[in-house]
C-alpha positions, 0 to 999 in steps of 0.5 A, a space after each residue: 834733248 830729243 825724245 826716242 819717239 822723235 827718232 823713231 819712224 813708223 816701219 816701212 811698209 815693205 818691212 811688214 811685207 817682208 816678215 809676213 812673206 817670211 813668217 808664210 815661208 817659215 810655215 811652209 818649210 815646218 809643214 812641209 817637214 812635219 809631213 816628211 817625218 810623218 811619212 817616214 815614220 808610216 814608211 818605217 811602220 810598214 816596214 816593221 809589220 812586214 819584217 815581223 811577218 816575214 820572221 813569223 812565217 820562216 820560224 826555224 825549227 829547233 829540233 831540226 837544228 838539234 838533230 843536225 848538232 847530234 848528227 855532226 857529233 855523231 859523224 865525228 866532226 863539224 868539218 864532216 857534217 859540212 862536207 856531208 851537206 856540201 857547205 863551208 863550216 862558216 855556213 854549218 855554223 849559221 844553221 847551228 846557231 839558228 841563223 839559217 834553217 835546215 831543209 828536208 833534203 839536207 836532213 835526208 843527206 845527213 841520214 844516209 851519211 850517218 846509215 853509211 858510217 853506222 854500216 861500216 861500224 857494224 862491219 867492223 864490230 862483225 870483224 872484231 866478233 870474228 876475230 874473237 871467236 877464233 
């Protein structure tokens, strides 16, 4: 009976070279992958810092949003307020949900519309008083 040592010859030299080349290539690929992951992580952190800075610099003033909502109630409807602002009701919802800001020009336009409506109400109240005095 033959032993296993008789059939097992020494490994050929080219197999050792293949294994060494394979290990070297795997290490290089692993290092390249880790470098790509590190670069991607650094880029994400930079973007996150930039996004947070952008959010902090463009905070929406809630008193303006509240004033816009009250003006809509005084004008009678959100549609009337949207018409005054020259925007679609969907855009108005974005403003009242504080997803978009309210500019000074928009507040001035709403104030003018409220003054016009108030003047019409005062005029109508004067007509009613004149009717009761007769």
